[in-house]
N, C-alpha and C positions, 0 to 999 in steps of 0.2 A: 095720489097713489103712494106717496112717501118718498118720491125721488127728488130730482132737482132739474132745473132748466138751463143752468149755465155752470160751467166749470172752466176756470182759466188757470193755467199753470205757467210758471216761468221756465221750468225745465220739465222734461218728461217724468212721469211717475207711473209706470205700467202696473204696479201693484194696486193702484186705485181701481183697476178694472178686473181684477181676478178675485174670486171668492165673494163677490157681491151677490146677494140674493135678489136679482133683478125682478122688477114688477111686484115688489112687496113693500110694506111700510118700513122695512129695515134698510133700504138703500141708503138714505141720507145718514142715519146714525152710523152705519158700517163705514161709509165713505169718510165721515168725520173722524172716526176711530183710526182709520189707516193714515189720514193726514196727520193727526196728532202723534201717532207712533213714529212717523217718518220725520217729525220735527218741522213740519210745514205749517205756516200760519194760514188762517182762513177768515173770510168775512161772509156772513150770510146776508143775502138780499131779501126783500119782502117776499112773503109767500104769495104765489099766484095760483088761481084755480086751474085745475086740469081740465082740458077739453078733449074728451074721448068720443063724444057722441053729439049728434046734431042738437039734441035737447040741451046739452051743456052750453053750446054756443048760443042758443036762443035764450037761455036763462040770463045771459049777460046783456042781452039787448043790443048787441053789436050789429051794425048794418053790413050787408054784403055789397060793397061798392066796387 
């Protein structure tokens, strides 16, 4: 979708959550832009597939235990 699955902050940064075009491919780039403008460092983790539907889950072959 263009978002992220984890965001860790040492101190609050409310501006990270305003003006973000949620549910679009612009979520991550806009978030990174806000982080950089606020002088905060960041590290990107590996990209993970989005699971929105049962077919997405099945495509990974993960069991339901």
